[in-house]
C-alpha positions in Angstrom: 14.1 -26.7 -7.6 15.7 -29.7 -9.5 19.0 -29.7 -11.4 18.9 -30.2 -15.1 19.5 -33.1 -16.6 23.3 -32.6 -17.8 24.1 -31.1 -14.3 27.3 -32.2 -13.2 28.2 -33.2 -16.7 31.7 -33.0 -18.8 32.2 -29.5 -20.5 31.5 -30.8 -23.9 28.0 -30.7 -22.9 28.1 -27.2 -21.7 29.9 -26.3 -24.7 27.4 -27.6 -27.0 24.7 -26.5 -24.7 25.9 -22.7 -25.4 26.7 -23.5 -29.2 23.1 -24.7 -29.6 22.0 -21.0 -28.0 24.3 -19.2 -30.1 23.3 -20.5 -33.3 19.3 -19.8 -32.4 20.3 -16.3 -31.5 19.7 -16.7 -28.0 22.5 -16.2 -25.0 23.1 -18.6 -22.3 23.2 -15.8 -19.9 20.4 -13.9 -18.6 19.4 -10.8 -20.7 18.9 -8.8 -16.9 17.1 -5.2 -17.3 17.7 -3.1 -14.8 15.3 -3.7 -11.9 13.6 -0.2 -10.4 13.5 1.7 -13.8 10.0 2.2 -15.7 8.8 -0.6 -17.8 8.7 1.1 -21.3 6.3 -1.4 -22.2 3.4 0.0 -20.1 1.1 2.9 -21.1 3.4 6.0 -21.5 7.3 4.9 -21.2 6.1 3.2 -17.8 3.8 6.0 -16.5 -0.2 6.1 -16.8 -2.0 9.5 -16.4 -5.8 8.6 -15.6 -8.3 11.9 -15.4 -11.8 11.5 -14.3 -13.1 15.0 -15.9 -16.0 15.5 -14.0 -15.5 18.9 -13.2 -12.9 21.6 -14.7 -9.3 21.3 -12.9 -10.6 18.9 -10.9 -8.4 16.8 -8.1 -8.9 13.0 -9.1 -6.4 10.8 -6.7 -5.7 6.7 -6.0 -4.9 6.0 -2.5 -4.8 2.1 -2.8 -4.2 -0.5 -5.6 -4.3 -3.9 -5.9 -3.6 -6.5 -8.8 -6.4 -9.5 -9.8 -5.4 -12.8 -10.0 -5.9 -12.8 -14.3 -3.5 -9.4 -13.7 -6.0 -6.9 -14.3 -4.9 -3.9 -11.9 -7.1 -2.0 -9.5 -6.6 1.4 -8.4 -9.3 3.2 -5.9 -9.5 7.2 -4.7 -11.5 9.7 -5.1 -12.4 12.0 -7.8 -13.4 16.0 -7.6 -16.9 16.4 -8.5 -19.8 19.2 -8.9 -20.6 19.7 -4.9 -17.8 17.4 -3.7 -15.8 13.9 -4.3 -16.7 10.4 -4.8 -15.0 7.2 -4.9 -12.8 6.6 -7.9 -12.2 3.4 -9.3 -10.2 2.6 -12.3 -9.1 -0.5 -13.8 -6.8 -1.4 -16.7 -4.3 -4.2 -18.2 -0.8 -4.8 -17.6 0.3 -2.7 -20.5 -1.5 0.2 -18.8 -4.8 0.0 -21.1 -7.7 0.7 -19.7 -10.4 -2.2 -18.9 -13.2 -1.3 -21.2 -15.5 -4.0 -19.5 -15.3 -2.2 -16.1 -17.6 0.7 -15.4 -17.8 3.4 -18.2 -14.0 2.6 -20.3 -12.4 1.5 -17.3 -13.7 4.1 -15.0 -16.4 4.3 -12.6 -17.8 6.6 -9.1 -19.4 5.8 -6.5 -21.3 8.5 -4.5 -22.8 7.9 -1.3 -25.2 10.7 -1.6 -25.0 12.2 1.8 -24.4 15.7 3.4 -23.4 19.2 1.1 -20.6 19.1 0.2 -20.3 15.1 -0.9 -17.1 14.5 0.5 -16.3 10.6 -0.1 -13.3 8.9 -1.0 -11.9 6.0 -0.9 -8.7 5.6 0.8 -8.3 1.3 0.2 -8.9 -1.5 -1.8 -9.7 -5.4 -1.3 -10.3 -8.3 -3.8 -11.9 -11.3 -3.2 -11.2 -14.4 -4.5 -14.3 -14.7 -6.5 -13.8 -11.6 -8.4 -15.8 -8.6 -6.0 -14.1 -5.4 -5.6 -14.2 -3.7 -2.1 -13.5 -0.4 -1.2 -13.7 1.7 1.6 -12.8 5.3 3.0 -14.4 8.5 4.8 -18.1 9.7 3.6 -19.9 12.8 4.7 -22.9 11.6 6.5 -26.5 14.2 5.8 -25.5 16.5 9.2 -21.8 17.0 8.0 -20.2 14.5 10.2 -17.5 11.9 8.5 -18.4 7.9 8.7 -16.8 4.9 7.2 -17.9 3.7 4.5 -17.3 0.5 2.4 -19.0 -0.4 -1.3 -18.7 -3.6 -3.1 -18.4 -3.7 -6.9 -18.6 -6.7 -8.9 -16.2 -7.5 -11.9 -18.2 -5.2 -14.3 -17.7 -2.2 -11.7 -21.4 -2.0 -10.8 -22.6 -1.9 -7.0 -23.6 -5.1 -5.7 -26.4 -5.2 -4.4 -26.1 -8.2 -2.4 -23.9 -6.1 0.4 -25.3 -3.6 2.5 -28.0 -1.4 1.1 -27.6 -1.0 -2.6 -23.6 -2.3 -2.4 -22.7 0.4 0.0 -22.6 0.0 3.9 -22.2 2.4 6.3 -20.3 2.1 9.9 -20.7 5.0 12.6 -18.7 5.1 15.5 -20.2 8.5 16.5 -18.1 8.4 19.9 -17.3 12.2 19.7 -20.2 13.7 18.9 -20.0 15.7 15.3 -17.0 14.3 14.4 -14.7 12.4 12.1 -14.7 8.7 12.0 -12.1 7.8 9.0 -11.0 4.9 7.7 -7.6 4.2 6.3 -7.3 0.8 5.1 -9.1 -2.3 4.3 -8.7 -6.1 4.7 -10.9 -9.3 3.7 -11.0 -12.4 6.2 -11.2 -15.9 4.4 -14.7 -16.8 5.5 -15.6 -13.4 3.6 -16.0 -11.1 6.7 -14.4 -7.2 6.4 -12.5 -5.2 8.4 -11.9 -1.7 7.9 -9.4 0.2 10.3 -8.9 4.1 10.8 -9.4 6.9 13.4 -11.9 7.6 15.9 -12.4 10.6 18.0 -13.4 10.0 21.5 -13.5 13.3 22.9 -11.6 16.5 21.8 -8.8 16.3 21.6 -8.7 12.5 22.3 -8.3 10.3 18.8 -8.3 6.3 19.2 -7.6 3.2 16.3 -10.7 2.1 15.4 -11.5 -1.1 14.0 -15.0 -2.7 12.4 -15.7 -5.7 11.2 -18.7 -6.6 8.6 -20.1 -9.6 7.6 -20.0 -10.9 3.8 -22.7 -9.2 3.7 -22.2 -5.6 4.6 -23.8 -5.8 8.4 -22.1 -5.3 11.4 -20.7 -8.5 13.0 -21.7 -8.6 16.7 -19.5 -11.6 17.5 -16.8 -8.7 17.2 -15.9 -6.1 19.6 -19.2 -4.4 20.7 -21.7 -4.2 18.0 -19.1 -5.1 15.9 -16.7 -2.1 16.5 -13.6 -2.4 18.6 -11.6 1.0 19.8 -8.0 0.3 21.3 -5.9 3.2 23.0 -2.4 4.3 24.1 -2.9 6.8 25.7 0.5 7.6 26.2 0.8 11.2 27.0 -0.2 14.7 25.5 -3.3 14.9 23.9 -3.9 11.0 23.6 -3.8 10.9 19.7 -3.4 7.8 18.3 -4.2 7.0 14.7 -4.6 3.4 12.8 -3.2 3.4 9.2 -2.9 -0.4 8.3 -4.5 -3.1 9.0 -3.5 -6.8 7.8 -4.6 -10.8 8.9 -1.8 -13.0 9.9 -3.2 -16.8 8.7 -4.2 -18.2 12.0 -7.1 -15.0 11.5 -4.8 -12.5 14.5 -5.3 -9.2 13.6 -2.6 -6.8 13.2 -2.9 -2.8 13.2 -0.6 -0.2 12.6 -0.2 3.5 13.4 1.0 6.6 15.0 1.2 7.2 18.7 1.4 10.8 20.7 3.8 10.2 23.3 4.6 13.5 24.5 4.6 17.3 23.5 5.7 16.5 19.5 7.0 13.7 20.1 5.0 10.2 18.6 6.3 6.6 18.0 5.2 4.1 15.2 2.1 2.0 17.0 1.4 -1.7 16.7 -1.3 -3.5 18.3 -2.3 -7.4 17.4 -5.8 -8.7 18.2 -7.1 -12.1 18.6 -9.9 -13.0 15.8 -12.4 -12.2 18.3 -11.1 -8.5 19.1 -9.2 -9.0 22.1 -6.0 -8.4 22.8 -3.3 -10.9 21.9 -1.0 -10.8 25.1 1.5 -12.9 23.6 2.3 -10.0 21.7 4.6 -6.9 23.1 2.9 -5.6 26.4 -0.6 -6.5 26.4 -1.1 -7.0 23.0 1.0 -3.4 21.8 4.0 -2.6 20.9 5.5 1.1 20.4 8.5 1.3 18.0 10.6 4.5 18.3 13.2 5.6 15.8 13.7 8.6 17.8 16.5 10.4 15.3 16.2 13.9 16.8 14.2 17.0 16.2 11.2 16.6 17.6 11.2 12.9 17.5 8.1 12.7 14.9 8.1 8.6 13.9 5.0 8.1 11.7 3.5 4.6 11.3 2.0 4.0 7.7 1.7 0.2 6.7 2.5 -3.1 7.3 3.4 -6.4 5.1 3.6 -10.1 6.7 6.5 -12.3 6.1 5.9 -15.9 5.5 7.8 -16.7 8.5 5.4 -14.6 10.5 7.6 -11.5 11.2 6.1 -8.2 10.6 7.7 -5.2 8.1 6.4 -1.9 9.8 7.1 1.3 7.7 6.3 5.0 7.9 8.6 7.9 8.2 11.1 9.2 11.0 12.3 12.5 12.3 15.9 13.3 11.4 18.0 15.6 13.7 17.5 18.2 11.4 13.8 18.1 11.5 13.8 16.5 7.9 11.6 12.9 7.6 13.3 9.8 6.1 11.6 6.2 5.0 11.4 4.3 8.2 11.2 0.4 8.2 11.5 -2.0 10.7 10.6 -5.6 11.4 9.5 -7.3 14.4 9.1 -10.7 15.3 6.0 -12.7 15.8 6.2 -11.5 19.9 6.4 -7.9 18.7 10.3 -7.7 19.8 12.5 -6.2 17.1 13.8 -8.2 15.2 18.0 -8.0 15.8 18.6 -10.2 12.1 17.6 -6.9 10.3 20.1 -4.3 10.3 21.1 -5.2 13.3 18.9 -3.7 15.6 15.7 -4.2 13.6 15.4 -0.8 12.2 16.5 1.1 9.4 16.3 4.4 7.5 16.9 5.9 4.1 17.3 9.1 3.3 17.1 10.8 -0.6 17.8 14.3 0.5 16.8 15.9 -3.2 15.8 19.2 -1.5 13.0 21.4 -0.6 11.2 20.6 2.4 12.9 17.3 3.0 10.0 15.5 3.5 10.6 11.4 2.2 7.9 9.7 3.9 7.3 5.7 3.4 3.2 5.5 2.4 3.2 1.7 1.1 5.0 -1.9 1.8 4.8 -4.9 -0.6 7.2 -7.9 -0.6 8.6 -9.5 -3.5 7.9 -13.3 -4.1 11.6 -13.8 -3.0 10.9 -12.2 0.4 13.1 -8.7 -0.7 10.8 -5.8 0.6 9.6 -2.9 -1.0 8.6 0.3 0.1 7.3 3.4 -2.0 6.2 6.7 -0.7 7.3 10.4 -2.0 10.2 12.4 -1.9 10.6 16.2 -2.0 13.1 18.2 -4.7 13.9 21.7 -4.9 11.6 24.6 -5.9 8.1 22.6 -4.7 8.6 19.3 -6.7 8.0 16.1 -5.2 8.4 12.7 -6.9 7.3 9.2 -6.5 10.3 7.4 -4.1 11.1 3.5 -4.1 13.5 1.5 -2.4 13.8 -2.4 -2.1 15.9 -4.2 0.9 17.0 -7.2 1.2 15.3 -9.6 3.9 18.2 -8.5 6.1 17.9 -4.8 6.1 20.4 -3.7 3.4 19.6 -1.9 0.8 19.1 -3.9 -2.7 21.9 -2.5 -5.0 20.7 -4.5 -8.0 17.5 -2.5 -7.5 17.3 1.1 -9.2 20.6 3.4 -8.2 21.8 1.8 -4.7 18.4 0.1 -4.1 16.4 3.5 -4.5 15.0 5.0 -7.5 12.7 8.2 -8.3 9.9 8.3 -10.5 9.3 12.1 -12.0 5.7 12.5 -13.8 6.7 16.4 -14.1 3.6 17.4 -16.0 4.0 20.7 -14.5 7.5 22.5 -13.2 7.4 22.2 -9.5 4.5 20.0 -9.5 3.4 17.9 -6.3 3.6 13.4 -7.5 2.4 11.7 -4.3 2.4 7.8 -4.0 0.1 6.5 -2.2 -0.3 2.6 -2.6 2.0 0.0 -3.7 1.4 -3.7 -5.2 3.7 -6.4 -6.2 2.1 -9.4 -7.7 3.9 -12.9 -8.2 3.6 -12.3 -11.8 6.1 -9.4 -11.8 6.7 -5.5 -12.3 6.1 -2.9 -9.1 2.9 -0.9 -9.5 3.2 2.3 -7.9 0.2 4.4 -7.6 -0.7 8.2 -6.5 -1.9 11.3 -7.4 0.0 14.2 -10.1 0.0 17.3 -10.3 -1.3 18.4 -13.8 -2.1 22.0 -15.1 -4.3 24.9 -13.2 -3.5 23.4 -9.8 -5.5 20.3 -10.9 -4.1 16.4 -10.3 -5.2 13.2 -12.3 -4.3 9.5 -10.9 -0.8 8.3 -11.5 0.2 4.8 -11.8 3.9 3.9 -12.4 5.0 0.3 -13.5 8.7 -0.5 -12.8 10.4 -3.9 -13.7 11.1 -5.9 -10.2 12.1 -9.4 -12.1 14.7 -10.5 -14.2 14.2 -11.8 -17.6 16.0 -14.6 -19.0 17.2 -14.5 -22.5 14.3 -17.6 -23.8 11.4 -15.1 -22.3 10.9 -16.8 -18.6 10.8 -14.4 -16.2 11.5 -14.6 -12.0 9.5 -17.9 -11.2 10.7 -19.6 -13.6 14.1 -21.2 -15.1 15.4 -21.1 -18.5 16.6 -24.6 -20.1 20.2 -23.6 -19.7 19.5 -22.4 -15.9 20.0 -24.1 -12.5 19.0 -21.0 -10.6 15.7 -19.0 -10.6 16.2 -14.9 -9.8 
């Protein structure tokens, strides 16, 4: 960024500038809001609770969240209804006000209408540049089998009938009889094609990574894999359970899958796969396109991969949970180079863990990762506390893998909704838009064993005395936070 015109001039100029600022009631120094604290301008003291109330004491949850270019926020999950659950989608503004132009008072549901009970729940949401909203998740078919379901909504929250059948598409893998084909993540290609990733039973108890690609019209993309479907297996040991949890697309069109790979009895590693855009393995990555990441901190060595983010330099950030020596779980973060090797510039060996250890079952687990505009890494998940309590937990890392001391307390923070004593509040999705702020979405425990969608907004940028946020410089500042 170019320096201001007075840079390098005499002290007199600086003193005059400061005097003008003081005379106008402003400060020449940044007004630093503590990053990682709740943004009290959002909803009620930084926290928003959204009930669908389709049945009394229902369980309503958010599993993913995304921010539109206009700043509106979309969260997707499940709403319990009579006879099962439906996809649940909500939209609200940066101040936490539900959007009355979306669905019914900011809420809408999508039921695929199969099965009894109907168990449809959205685990992922993605936004296209034209304003369409894609949601995907497992749905129950007429014979009780779980299939991959994808729906497309227009900007008003109505089903887009130009996609699939009436706005909905079903992707049946059906490789293991009546079983569960589960989708956990969703990504959109630049050409409008849709990728959905999850787990596919092959034969009991063998489960593999499953990936499907749909055209922009919601049909199987026959140029991809076998009839639009691609199975990826590690098959490293025991029952060969390979579970894909996340998918993302590189700028060059290559596809990255992240999940958990069974390597032995009670022993799992984080698995990463990179495919070419036509679904073939990218042999320039790892071993035949596959990488295993083992933390092996002790206990039964259960390491779990849950999400992935791409840095601008091509490095890949992978997150999840790692078992420690006393069988507790800690936040786990790894960074690998574009060739699949661990990046030693990240905490010395490419891997790091974060311990909260607040009590309870000691289950501290990362569910989501997002990157700050400045490259810092934000992770979020759940943190166990005493007496059955569970809260949202977030941490932020510098690009070298160290915790960012300007965030929360020593780089970590927790968000407690605590609507019920000893309640379990789970953070499932995370979004960090360029406009600032950190949005964390999940479920919060309410009275009578019910759950509602919970969203917290944290401060994620520095605000200067003139009102400029991160990404802009005040007239008297030569730096951008």
